[in-house]
C-alpha positions, -999 to +999 in steps of 0.1 A: -178+257+146-158+290+137-125+296+153-116+332+154-144+346+134-133+324+107-156+297+081-171+269+107-152+234+104-182+216+085-163+183+088-162+185+132-197+198+126-209+169+112-189+143+131-200+162+170-237+168+155-259+155+181-283+129+157-248+113+143-236+108+181-266+092+189-266+070+163-231+063+166-236+056+206-267+038+201-249+014+176-222+009+199-249-002+230-270-027+207-234-043+191-222-046+231-258-062+242-265-087+215-228-092+206-237-083+171-207-065+159-218-064+126-242-035+138-210-019+149-197-018+112-227-009+095-228+019+119-190+029+108-198+022+075-227+049+073-206+071+095-178+071+070-207+079+041-219+104+065-184+121+069-176+124+035-207+134+020-224+153+053-196+182+053-207+191+014-244+195+018-255+231+014-286+229+037-260+214+065-235+241+058-266+268+062-272+252+095-239+251+109-237+286+098-268+297+116-258+279+146-223+295+150-237+327+144-261+323+172-233+311+191-210+339+187-243+362+191-247+348+226-209+351+236-209+388+226-239+393+244-226+380+273-195+402+272-212+430+264-236+423+296-203+419+319-190+453+305-221+470+309-222+459+347-188+476+350-199+510+340-210+542+360-249+547+363-247+573+339-231+553+310-255+520+319-285+541+310-269+557+283-258+522+267-294+511+282-312+536+262-291+526+234-301+494+233-340+501+236-334+525+204-322+496+188-353+475+197-375+500+184-357+504+150-361+466+148-396+469+151-401+497+129-376+481+101-400+449+102-432+474+093-415+489+068-426+472+034-394+484+017-369+461+036-368+422+026-364+398+055-327+386+046-313+420+040-331+435+075-315+404+093-279+420+078-285+450+093-298+448+125-271+428+131-253+456+122-271+477+151-264+450+174-224+457+164-229+493+172-245+489+206-214+466+216-195+489+203-206+518+223-202+496+253-168+486+248-160+521+241-176+535+273-156+506+293-125+518+277-133+553+284-137+544+324-104+526+324-088+554+310-103+579+332-092+557+359-058+561+349-057+597+343-075+604+379-043+584+394-015+605+380-007+639+390+008+658+354+018+688+378+039+665+400+052+646+372+066+680+357+084+692+390+100+657+393+113+661+355+125+696+365+141+680+394+160+654+379+171+677+352+185+699+380+206+668+394+220+664+358+232+701+359+246+704+394+259+667+403+298+662+395+288+622+400+288+603+365+265+574+379+240+601+398+240+623+367+232+591+348+202+581+371+191+609+369+190+615+330+172+579+329+142+591+354+141+622+335+131+604+303+111+577+323+089+607+336+088+624+301+078+588+285+049+590+310+036+625+301+035+613+266+016+586+275-009+609+290-010+630+261-019+598+240-046+588+269-062+619+267-066+623+230-078+585+228-107+592+256-112+627+238-115+607+205-137+577+217-160+600+236-166+617+201-176+584+189-199+578+216-219+607+205-218+603+170-231+567+177-256+580+200-269+607+176-268+586+147-290+558+159-318+586+171-316+596+134-322+561+123-345+557+146-367+589+134-363+577+099-369+541+106-402+538+092-403+567+059-371+549+044-380+540+009-344+523+001-325+495+021-295+515+006-306+541+029-299+527+061-266+503+047-250+536+040-254+549+070-248+519+092-218+513+071-199+550+079-207+542+114-192+511+114-158+523+097-155+550+119-159+528+152-137+502+137-109+532+138-114+539+174-118+507+182-079+502+169-072+530+195-090+512+221-063+484+221-033+511+222-048+526+247-051+496+268-017+488+259-008+520+273-028+515+304-021+478+311+009+471+333+019+506+338+026+516+377+002+547+388+030+554+414+055+583+408+087+574+402+108+585+432+135+611+428+173+605+439+172+606+476+199+627+496+216+594+511+221+581+479+245+612+466+280+613+479+288+639+507+311+658+480+282+659+455+255+675+473+243+708+459+265+736+471+239+765+489 
């Protein structure tokens, strides 16, 4: 099977083929029961020929690719279903409605004489990719919103001002250095929040575009006169999704592992008596 979405390993598939394993197992059992090890030797000879010639047979390669595609689709579907189960009721309803639209388009495309079966399968797979992308974006938006709700921007700004005030007022170099580091970390958190807010706006916009475009395709499905119309629209959508998906990884990197707790100010007990702020 393909690893990481690459080309399938035909040699491995040929060896693990159920019929091949059954032949080897049957030959080994027969040899053991009869004591005739020529059976085993003959089976190994046939096995060697199969492993040399089988992986290069075009029908076998097509079968392996189709099996690999179906397995990947099954795994992708399981991942999407898991993400959908974690969505809010509203987002789940949107994703479900989008999947129903996809099924309606599939039905209408199959009834459209302008589309050939091979091309149709390719384009319908792109529709499935769009639905999966919508769900992934919705899931990423949920995590981003959860993060933003846990952070008080005004409190962060207040803490930055307090740390900068300590830098200006304190005479102890160690205290001033700690205040400076605290301020830089807090400012970085503010930058992170702005980046996540930007991602959230882009992702929400892309989700709306997917919904609106799929609804348009649903309206056009029966009347399209050329498969190129469908291909062009789907490719444009997928290209836009790819750009936002890159932002998903960036946003997850920003959110992942970050503490939600505010960074504490330097306590009064940490400041030397002679360095306390003068009234």
